[in-house]
C-alpha positions, 0 to 999 in steps of 0.5 A: 310170984316165981313165974312173974320173977322169971318173966321179969328176969327174962325181959331184963335180959331181952330174951322175951319182950311180951308175956301172955296167957291162955284162959278159959273163963271170965273168972280167970280173966278178971284174975289175970288181968291185974297182972301187969306183966301180961301183954297178950290174952288168948281166949275162947271166943265164938258165936255161941259164947256170950260170957265175955264182958265186951266193955271190959275187953275194950278197957283191957285193949286200951291198956295195951293188952292184946286179945286173941280169939281161939276155939272159934269153931269150938274145937271143930264141933261147929262143923257138925261132923257125923258121929261127933261127940258133943258135951250136951243133949242131942236136942241142944245140939240140934237146936244150935245147928238149926239156929246157925243155919237160920242165922247164916241164911238171914245174914246172907253168909255162905257157911259157918266159917263166913258167919264166924269170921263176920262175928269176930271181925266185928269185935273191936277188942280183938287183936288177932284170931288163932285157928286150927285146921286139919289139912291145906284144903281146910286152911285155904277154906277157912282163910278165904273167909278171914276178911268177911264183912263185919256184923252190924251192932243189931245183927251182933246183938241178935246173934248173941241173944239167939244162943243164951240157952247154950249149956256152959259145958259146951263152951269150955274145950276142957269138957270134950 
């Protein structure tokens, strides 16, 4: 209540126009979506994460709430760098890696970045995408795929179904 009073005060003073929040889970989404002051939601969305109710997110968008994807590469885990610590077994990590390679090839995508942006571009509820990078070279590489061709509904469904086995610990960046 105190925070919301402050937000409303700042809006009245025209110091801010919008107020947003960053969440980690569907439970948090349901909780905060009821707060009328929230106009932006930033949440982890990536090819491994099928926890989100797409219809609910579409309804939020229709209400004027802007939804931004973050953790699109799971804090870099999906680049599969050597000696990278994963919050799961080596078996599960290898299974994810194999499935990503198979799907990338099946959909004629150049790499994980191309596949990721194809998936994200097919999500009609998204207003934008937030991503991190470690160098100008990496930024240019990632940015070059921002307009990747959308996945169709069948490809999207297949992709989501392929990763239903993924341990939920992997999907929460606070675990690593």
